[in-house]
N, C-alpha and C positions, 0 to 999 in steps of 0.2 A: 943766724940762726944753720943748723945742717943743711942743707941742701935738698935731705931725704926727709928730713922733720915734716910731715905736714903740716901747710898753712893754712887748713880748714878740715873736718872728718865728722864724717858721721859713723856712729856704732853704735849695731844693736838696732838702728833705728825703725820704732811700728807706727804705722800709722793706719786708722779705721774710717772710712767712707760710709756713714752709719754704718750697715750690717754687713758693709764688702770691706777685708781686710785688702786694704792699699800696698803697704809695706811690712815687712815682716821680718825680721833681724837683718836690715840692710846696713852696708858697710861699705863706706864709700872716702875716699881721702885723698887730697891734690896737693903736692908738694911745689916747692915752687920754682915758676917755668914750667911746668905740665902743660904740655896740650894733648886734651883727652874731649873724646866724646861721648855721649849715653845716648844709646838710640833702644827702643824700644816700641811697639803697634801702637797705634792712637790708643786713649784711655788706661795707659797700664801706668802713669803719673808722673811722667818725665816733666811738664813743669809743673807740678804740686814738690816733687821732689829737689829741683832747683832752688824751688821758695822756701823750703826748708834750710836749705844749705845757707842763701842769704838769709838765714835768719825772721824771713817775714811771717813764717807759721811754722808753730812748735809739734812735734811729733807728739803721739800716744806714751810713746816710753823707746828709753834707750838717751842717748846724747848726742849733740853738737860739741866741737871743742873750735876753737881759734885762738890764733897767736895773736898775743896784744898788739894793737896800734892796725891790725891789718884792716884795709882799706877795700869792700868788694864793689863793684859797680856789674848790674845786671840790665842787660835788654829783654825786654816781655816779650811774647810773641806777637801782642797786640801793644805794641807802645803810646804813652800816651805823651803827647808834646805841650808843656808851659809856659810862659811866661810871654812876652810880646813881642819880642825878637828869635830869632835860632842862635843870636850868641848869648842873650838871656837865657836862654831854655840848657844850651851847653856849658855855662857857668855854675847853674844852681846846684848842681852837686858841690860847690867848692874848687873844681877849676879856675886858675888864673887865666884874666880874657886873652892874653896871649895866645897860650896853647887851645882854650875854646876856638878862637878863630881858625888857630894854624888846621884845627882838628875836623873842622867844619869845610873849612878849603882843600883840607885832604879828599875829603866825600864830594866835593864839587857844587858847593851850598854859601850863596852869600850870606855872611853873619847877619847882616843888617835887614834881612828878609824876615817879614812879617811871619808868623807862626798859623794863621790862618788859613786854610785850604791848601792845606799839602795833599799832594798825591800820595800814593802808599809809601812807593818806592824811596820820595821827599822825607818821610816820616821816619822810616826804617833808617836813613842815613843819618837826620839829626838826631836819633836814638842810640848809633852805634857814634855819632862825633862824640856829644857827653862823655859818653861811658868812657874813650881811649882818652881825651882828654882831663879826666881825672885822675889817670896814671895809679890804677889800683893795682894792689897786689893778688887778689882773685877776679877774674872778668867770667860772667856767668851770662851765656848768649841763647834764645833761646827761639829756634827759627830765622837766624840772621841775613839768609842769602833770600827768603821770601822778597818778592818785588823788586829784589836790585838786578839788573841789568848785569852781565857778563864784566865789563869794565866798574861796575864796582863791588863788584864779586872777586875782583882781582885785586882793586883797592883795599879789601877787609884783608884778604891774604898776606897783602905786602904788610898792612898795622900789624895785624897777628904777631907775623915774623920779625918786626920790629921791638914786639911788646915783651915784658919780662917777667909781666902777670901767669899767675897758673889761670889754662881756660877748661872751661868746661860749656861742651856748645850740641845743644840738641837741634840736629837740621838731616832734612832728607836728602843734601844734597851728596852725592859720592862721590864727586870731581872735587868739591871744596875739601870735606872729610878726608880724601884722600892726600891731599897737599897739605894738609898742616896736624894732623894728629898723630899720637905717639902711644897713646893708650886707646882702648874703649870700654863705657861700661856697656853692661845689656842690664836694662830692664826685663826683668822676665818669672815668674812663678812668684811675683813680690818680692825677688830680692835681685840685688847686686850680681854680673857674672862679671869678671875681669879678666881681659886679655892686654898681656902688655907690647901689643904690637900696634901700629897704624892699623887705619880700617880698611886698609887694602886686602888686610889679614881677614874679615871679620867674617864675610861671609860662610868659608869654606870651617872655621873654627864652629860660629853658630849651629852650622846644618850638622855638626858632631854631635852638639850638645844636644838639641834638638831630636837628634834620633836616640840616642843615650834615656832621653826623656821618655819616648814612644814605647820605646821597650821595657823601660820600668813598669810603666803603666798598661803592657802587655800583661806582664809580670802579678801584677797586685790583681789584674783583672781573675786571673786564673787561682790566685790564692784567696781571694772573695767567693769566687764559684768554689771550690773546694770547703772551705769552713762554711760557708753556707749550708754546705750538702749537709756534711755532719751537725751544725749546730741545732738545725731546725729535726735532725734523725734523732736524734739525744733525749728531743722532750719525751718525758714522762706523762703519766695520765694527769699528772696535775699540773701540768705545763711548767715546770719549775726548768729552770736553767742552769747550766754551770756559768756562774757569774764573772770568770777572770774569761773564760771562753766570749759569754757576751762582750765584757769590755772591747779586748782584741778585736772582737768583729767589728763592731760600731767605730774604732779607732783606724780598722785597715776602712771601712765604708767611707770617715770622711775624707783620709787621705786619696782615696779614688776621687772624691767629691770636689778636692781643690784641683788636682790635676784635670780633672774633664772640665772643668772651670774657666781653666786657664788655656787652655787648648786654643790653638789658632783659629779663629774664626775668619775664612776667606773668601771675597768678592767673587764673584760669580759673573767675572768678563767675558762677553764676547759681542765683536764687530762682526756683523756682515753686511756685505756690501748688494745684497738684491741684485734687480736685474744691470744685466754690465753696462755698461756706458761706452760710446765709443770711441776708438782707437783715440780719438787728440780730444781731451778731457779743456786743455784753455791753450790759448797761441795768443799772445801778448807781444805786439808791435812797435815799436819806439814810443813806447807810453812813457806818460810823463806829468807829473801834479804838484802843484803850489797852492799854497795858506799863507795869506796874509803877507805875500812877498819872500816866503820863505822857500824853496826850493827842496821837496824831499824826495825825489824820483825825477831821473833824469832820462830821457833814452835808453828804455830800459826795454830787455826782448826778452821772451821766454815760449819753450813748448813745453809745457806738462801734457808726457803720454799717462793713460792707463796704468796705475799699480805703479807711478812714481810717488815717493814719500819726501815731500820737501820741507826741509826747514829754514826759516826764517828767522835772522840774525842780527843784532846791532845794539846801539843805547837806547836806552827809554827816550822817545821821544822822536825818535830815526824816521818814522813810519812805514813800520811792520804791519800795523793792523790797518793802515788806508794801504796802501799795497795788497793785503787780501782781501779788500772791501771792491778793488781795483781787477783782481784777480778775479771772482765771483759776479762781477757786473754789476754790482751793488755804488758804485760810485763810477762817475764817468770822467776819465783822465782827459787833462787840457788839451795832450795831441795825442795822436798814437789811436791803435785800434787795440782790441780785446775782443778774440770767437772764444763760443762756447760749446764743448762739444755737442754729441746729439744722447740725449736717453740719462741725464745728468740728476742724481736723487743727493742734495745737500744735507750734511745733519754739521750745525756748526755750532762748537761751544765757545761761548764769550769770557776774556778773564773779565770785564766787570760783572759780569753775574745779571745783568738789567735786568733780566725777563723773571728774576726772582722777587720782585719787591711787595711794595703793600702788605696784605694781611694774610694773602697767601698762603696753605696748608702744603704740609708734603703730599697729603691726600690728592689736593686741585690740584698740583703741581704734576704729581704724573699721570693723574686722569684728569684733565682738564675739562672732557665731556660730559662727566658726572659720572654718579655709578662705583660699581668697586672693582671694573674691570679694566687692564690697560692692555691696550695691543701692540705684543714685543716682537717685533719682524713678523708682523703679518699675524702671530697665533694670540688670542686673547688668554691672559693671564690673570690671575685674582691680585692685584696691587699691593695685597697683602705679602703675598709669598714674593711680587718681583722686589718688594723693596726689602726687604728680610736678603735676597742677596748682594743689595748693597749694603748690608749691615745694618739697617735702621731695624726699630723694635717697634710691634704694632703700636705699642704705644704713643708713640712721634708722628701716626699718619693724622693727627688732628692738631699738631702743636704748627702754631705758623712757622715760615721760611726763615722769619728772621732771628727765630730763636736759636736756630742750626749754628751749629760752629764752621769756620772756615773750612775746613775738610770737610767735613756734612756735606757742605751748600755744593764742592767740587764735587763729593759722588751724587750728588742728586740731579747736577749738569750732566754727568755720565750716564747716570741711569737714562734721563730723558733723550739720550743724544743716542747711544747704544743701542735703544729700545727701537727704533726706525731703522730699515734698511736704506741704506746710504751708503752712492757709489763711489762720492767724495765727499771723507771726513775733513773738518777742520777743529783746531783744537789749539785755541789761544793760552797760552800759560795753564794747560794742564796740568802741572806738576809742583803750583804754589798750595801750601795747607795736605797735601795727601803724605804716608808714611811711605816708607821703602819698601813694606810689603805690599801694598797698592800700588804703589808704582812700580814695582816688579810684575804684578798680575797687568797694570793696565799695559806696561811696553811689550809683555806677551799676546793679547790682544791684538795690539795693532801691528805687530809683527807676523800676526796670522791673518791678516786683513788683508782681502786681496783686493779690495778697492784701492782706489787713491788719494794720500793721505796730507793734508795742509797743514805743518806745525811751527808755530811760536812760541818759541821756550828760552831759557835764558840756564837753560839747564843742559849742563855742555854735555855730561855722561849720557844722558838719555836724549841727544841729537846724534852724541857718534853710536849709541848703539841701534838708531830707527833710519836716519837719515840716506838717502842715496842720492840726494841733491843739496848743497846749502847756499841760499840767497843772503848775501849779506848787505845791508845798508849802514852807510855813516853819516847820515842825518844832512850831509850839504847836498844829496841829489845821485850820488855815486851809488850805483849799484851792479854789483857781482855776484855771477850764479859758479859754483864749485863743485865737479862731482863728489861725493861722501859727505862727511859729517862734519865737527866744526875740527877737530882735530886735523883733518884734509883742507880745509878753508885756510885756518893759519898758516902750516906749512906752506902752500901754494899761493896765499896772498902776503906775504910776512908786514908787509909795509902798512896795507889797506886803512888800519883803525888809528895811524899815528898820529895823525894829526884830529882826531875824535877829542874833543872836552865834554865833557857833563852839561849837558844841558837840562835843567830841571822842568819835568814836564808841564803843560797847563795845568793852575792849580783846577782841584775837583775840588766841591762837597763834598764833607768826612760823614756819612750819615749814622744817626746818633737812634739805639734801641734801647729801651728801656729792658733792665733786666726781668729776669720773672721771677715771680713772689714764690718764696720755699714753700715746698706743699707740707704739709703733718704727715708724719705717718702715723696707721694705726696700732691701737694699743698692744690691739691682737690678731690671730688670724681672724679672720673672714671663716665666717659659719660654711662656706664652702669649700676655704681650703682646709677648715679642720676636719670636715665632713672626708676629703679626700684622703686626709689623713691617716685617719680609724680604716677606708677602706684599702690603704695601704697596708697597715700595719697586719689586717686579716688576707692578706691577697699574698704575699712573701711567702708566707709559712705553704699554702695551699699550694702558690706553683712548685716550691721546692720539690712538695712531697712528688707531687704528679712528674715534675723533671725526674725525679728518682726511679719512680715508677717505669717511663717510658725509656730510660736507658734500660733498667733490668730486663724489658721483653726486649729491645732490640740485641740485647746481650744473647739472646737465641740464635745460633749458630744455622738452624735449621728453617728459620721464619722466613728468609727469602725466598727459599725453595719451594714453599708450603705456598706462601701466599704472597708475591711481593706488590700486590696494590695495598694489603696490610702493610708490610715493611715500610713501602713509600710514605702510607696514610702515616705512620706513627713517627716516622722523620720527621717529616713538616711538621707536625705536630711538637715536637721537641724543638727544632729550632725556633718554632714560634714563642713556644717557653718559655726557653732561654731568653727570647729577645722581650717579652712581655715583661721577665724578672727584673731584668738587666734595665728597662724604663723604669719601672717600680722602684728599685732601690735608688735611682736616680732621682724619682720626682720625691719618695720619699726623704733622703738626704736633700733637698732644697727646701722642702716644705719642715724641715723639722731645723734646719740651719736658720729660716725666717722666724718659725716660731721662739727659739732660743733670744735670737738678737731682739725680738721684738718684746718678751720679756726682761732681758738687759736693759733695753731703752727704759719699760717704764719703771724697773729698780732703780735706775741713774746710774746702773753698772755698769762692766765692760762694754764696749759697744754703743754706748750713749752717746748720742748728738750733744 
């Protein structure tokens, strides 16, 4: 095969998710040996596109092509592990036993271990080991670094470097992507944008495209405004319209609706420290801790001052969470002493998300005292409005937390933690399941936070951007603190982790949740929506006529001199009328699109599920 001939490709692929178009004309090709990433915001359809590329789901239109005999290995965002032993699982895809064992051992796993009670990191490593053992021509990885420690991530990077497979990876880990990629695919506006460079060039490139899109939307809005003005002015007494002009206006409005629908929604992330703590936040002297005869921390001392940003790093099971609990006074040391400063107000985001269990709803999680108010940094806010700051829909408020995705549960924990005025913020693995846009916003909020931060993370880029000090644990009792982030620590302590071996974490039960039953879509618009649509049909011409009249009156050059109050009143009304017309157009387009989709479903045509 020619090395530039794609081993697998999608051409002009389209896929609808109910009335919503997920992909529209997607082109994507992977050549042998390519290292590519697929980037896009949460909900854009990255995982769906990977599954389509793997042949697990069929597109509504377009085609998928693949070279004969191509083997594909997929590691899903939430992989399932089968078989009695890890060896059996790794061989299930056809890999020979010696390949399966070597791959499992490379990821620090015992091939003879049973598959029940695996931790999140062990599950991920087992899934990756199976994929590499199969020696595929195409490797599709969905968030492969989630729950992996830094050393497992480095193992993954080394195995990817040695693999001949064409790779497409979805990941939020910037450092990982910068090390492995030579091409970026950006899923945005229901299509794929391609950059033939590694991820390090992505931010500047995508920012230019986003700026161009914003300018296109601005120009389109002005064109709609002009066309609407002339269209409604041309209405005759019989209310006949120029059909060509009507179709042109409808097409422009539809395009604007698409652009508005695809605009990025961003989180309103803010962290406030509230009352000032004392200068000394935590002072630990000679602390030690052991469990079951194993020493995790031995003779460690540190002083945490107000405004410090500490990052805790080390392999899974090394004792990072244990050290956090010791520093917060939640756990007694076997030796040594911990003193907490005065006036501390602590907010803790736990990686286990243990306090989001049971049948708790999103509403109950945000407002545990009941009612529809949540206290956000001392001020009452409606819970629905605060939830929208974190990209939750009003319809999700009554849903159980167990129905939320991993990223949504993480955003919920952040919403709860950041609602408090805390001068000591503790984040244990906050980056898992978050997309890059959310990570960027979280990073900015933490950079602006004037309290003290303790961060447990395996995200090297996140640590480098935020940490003023890094505390590393080797899992054998040694704990070392170095100024700066991860890169600073590695440079100043090059041999610290040389003796580290993968230690699988203690087995944990994997919670199982039942999938939500699919809801039936209505056959037509509700009476309320139909009435609103009729109101909008009447309101838009009236508002357009009013805007024309107001503009004509404001064109009078002597109006301001004669009557400045009237001029101000007319100006305010003109701005309000334009805003009302814009909202009316958007509402009309949304309702009309919903009506057409429901009609298509009823007929069984395009858009039907």
